[in-house]
N, C-alpha and C positions, 0 to 999 in steps of 0.2 A: 735322635742321637745315635751315632754309630760307634761301635767299639773300634779302637785302633788295632792294628795287626798284632802288636805285642800283647795287648789285653786279651784279644781273641785266642792267642796262643796259650795264655794262662787257662782259659776255659777248656781248651782241648786237653791240656795237662790234667785238669780236674776230671774231665770225662774219662781219660785214660785210667785214672785212679778208681773212679766209680765203677767202670766196666771191666776192671782188671780180669775177672774170670773169663770174659768173652773176647778179650783183645786179639787173641790169635785167630779168631774166626771173623773179625770185623775188618773192613777195609774202608778207610776214609776216602771219599770222593767229592764231587761237586766243587763249588767255588772255593771252599775252604782249603782244598788241596793246593790251590795256587799260592796261598800264604805259606803253607808248609814247604813247598818247593823254594819259595823266595827266601824265607828266613832260615831254613835248616838245611835243605838238600843242597842248595847252591851258595847259601850265605851271601846272596847278592843284595838283599835288602833294597830291592828296586821299587818298593811301594806297590806291591800287587794289590789290586782292588778285588777283594773277595766278597764274603757275605757272612752274616751272623748265623745263617742256617747251616747246620752241620749234618752232612749226609753220610750215613754209614751203609756200606754194601754188606749184605749178609747172604750166605747160601740158603737155598730153600729148606734144606734139611741139615741145619747145623747140629753138631754134637752138643748135648746138654752140658753146660759148663758149671760145675759146682752145684750148689743147692738153690741159688736164687736166679730167677728169671731177669732178663734185661729190664723189663717194666718195673719189677719190684725194686731193683737197684736204683733206678731213676726216681721212683716215687719216694724212696727213703731219703733221697738227697735233694728233695724240693722241687722235682719236676712234676708237672701235671699233664695227663693225656688230653689231647684235643682231637676230636673227629672233624675232618675237613671235607667230608662228603656225606651224602645220604645213602651211599651204597652199603651193602652188607657182604663182607666186612668193609668198614669205612676206611678211607684214607686217613691215616693217623699220624700225629706228631706229638712230641713231648716238649712242653714249654716251661721255661724257668725265667722269672723276672729278676734281674740283677740291677737294682736301682732303676734307672730309666731305660735299661737295655733289656730286650727280650731275646733270650737264647732259644732257638728252636732246633730240635733233633729229629731227624727223619731216618727211616730205614728203607733201603731199596734192594730188590732182588731181581733175578732174571725172569723173563716171561716165556721161557721154554717149557711149555706145558700144553697138553691137548686141549685143556679148557680155556687157555689164554685169559686167565683172570687178570683184572687190573690191580687187584689187591690180594695179597696172600697172607693168611693168618698163620704165623709161625708159632705154634703153641708152646714149643720147648723154650722159646724166648719171651713169650707173653706179649708179642707185638704184631702189628699189621704192617707188612712191608709192601710198598708199591712195586709192582712188577713192570719192568721197563726193558726195552730192546738193548741188546749188546752188553748187558750187565755181566753176563757170564765171562766175557773177555776181560773186563776190568777186575773181576774177582781173581782170575788166573794171573793177570799181569799186574801183580802188586809187589811192592818192595818194602822191607822193614825200614823204619825210621826211628832214630833215637831222639827223644825230646830232651830239652835242657835238664829236666829232672832225672834223666837216666831211664825213664820208662820207654819201652819199645812198642810202637804201634805199626800198623800196615797202612800204606797209602797207595793209591793207584799210580803206576809208573807214569811219568810225564808224557811219554809217547803214546801210551794207551789213553790217557786223558784227552790228548789232541785228536786221536783217531775217533774216539767215542763222540766227542763234541761235533766233529765234522760230519759224523753220520746222523746226528740227532737234532742239530740246531734248527733245522727246517720244521720240526714238529712242535716247536715252542708256540704256545698260544699267546703268550705275553711277549710283545715285540721287544721290550726292554731286555728280557732274558736272552733273546736271540743275539742282541748286540753284545751282551756280556759274554756269551759263549764264543763269539767271534773274537772279541778282545782277548779272551783267555787263550785261544789258539795262537794268536799273534804273540802274546806275552811269553808263553812257554817256548815258542820257537826262536825268540829273539832276545829276551831280557834276562836270562838266567846264566849268563857267562858260559862256563864250560859245560854246564848241564844242557843249555840250549844246543850247543854243538853236538853233544851226545844224542840228543833227541832227534836232530836232523839226520843223523846216521841210522838211528834205531827205528824211526818211523817207517821207512821203506821196507825194512826187514819184517816189521810187524804186519804190514800190509800183505806181504807174500805169505806170511804164516797163517793168515785167516782166509776165509772164503773169498774168491775173486769178486763176487757181486758186492761185497762190502767196500772194496777199494774203488770199484766203479761208482758206487753211490757217494762215497766220500768226495771223489773228484768232481762228480756232477753237481753235488750240492754246493761246493765252493765256487765252481765255475759259473753256475747259474746265478748265484748271489752277486759275484763280482761283476758279471756282464750286465745284470739288470739293476744294480743298485743306483738309486737316484742321488743327486748331490745331498739331499737331506739325510739319506741313509748313511752316507759317508760322514756327515757332520755328527750324527748321533753315535756312530761307531767311535769316532775320534774322541768324543766327549767321555767315553768310558775310561780313558787313560788320563789320570790326574797329572801325570808327569809331562804330558804334551808331546811325547815321542811318537805316538801312533799317528801315522799319516796314510792317506790313500795310496800314495806311491810306494811307501814302505810295506804296506799290507800286501799289495799286489806282487811286489818283488819277493817278499819272504814267505808269504802263505801261498800265493798263486804259483810259486815255483814248484810246489809239490804236485801240481796238476800235470807236469811234464814227465813225471817219473813213470 
C-alpha cells in the first residue's frame, strides 16, 4: 500500500513539527522533494511519483539544536532505528509504521573527507548519515518552503535536484531507482509550469557555478544513457510516469536538450 501525495505531505508536516529545533539545518531531498515541488512550490498538482522514504541532508558538523538529539526526538514520536548494513557505523534509518504504511527517514551528508567514509556518525544529532557525492552542493543550493501549516522547512532547489540526479543516477545499484531518477529529471524540467521554465534557465547557471568536470559528467551520463538505452529501457522509464505524458521523444527533446549547452 502506497501513501498518496497529500497523505505523505501530512507526514512531512508531522516531521517538521517533531524536528522543529533542527529544521534550519536540515534540507529535504530525494524523491519526496518532487512531491513538495509539485504540491507547494509550483502548485501544479501534476501527480508526481515520489516515495515514502524521506531523505534529510545534514551538514557533517551541525550546530547542536536545543537539548534533544534528532534520534531522541524521533524515538519519542514512535520511530525506531534500523541498521541497514553490517558496517561500523552502520547505514541507519528510522522507521514508523502507520497502519499498513511504513515511513522511513534517512539522513545524508557529503563525503568530502580524507577518510572517505561511507557512513558518518553525527554525534550531536545522534544519527548515522550516509556520505554521498555532491551532497555539499545540495546543502548549499536549498530554498525555504512554507508548508500548509505555516511551518517552514528547507528543500533542495529543483535545478540542484536535477543536476545532482544527473551526476549520480549511473551509480544506482537498483535499476528501478535509476529509472525513477531519470523520471524525476524529466518531471522537474517539464511538468511544474512556471517552476520548470525557471529551472531550465537556472540549471545552466548552476553548471557554470560548479566545477567544470561536474558539468562534463552530467552531460556524459545522460548522453550515454540516451544513446545506449534499449526499447525495454524506454518502456521501463515511461512506466514511471502514471500520467502517461513521458515519452521517448519528449525525454530526448526536453532532457537531451541540455547536452547542447
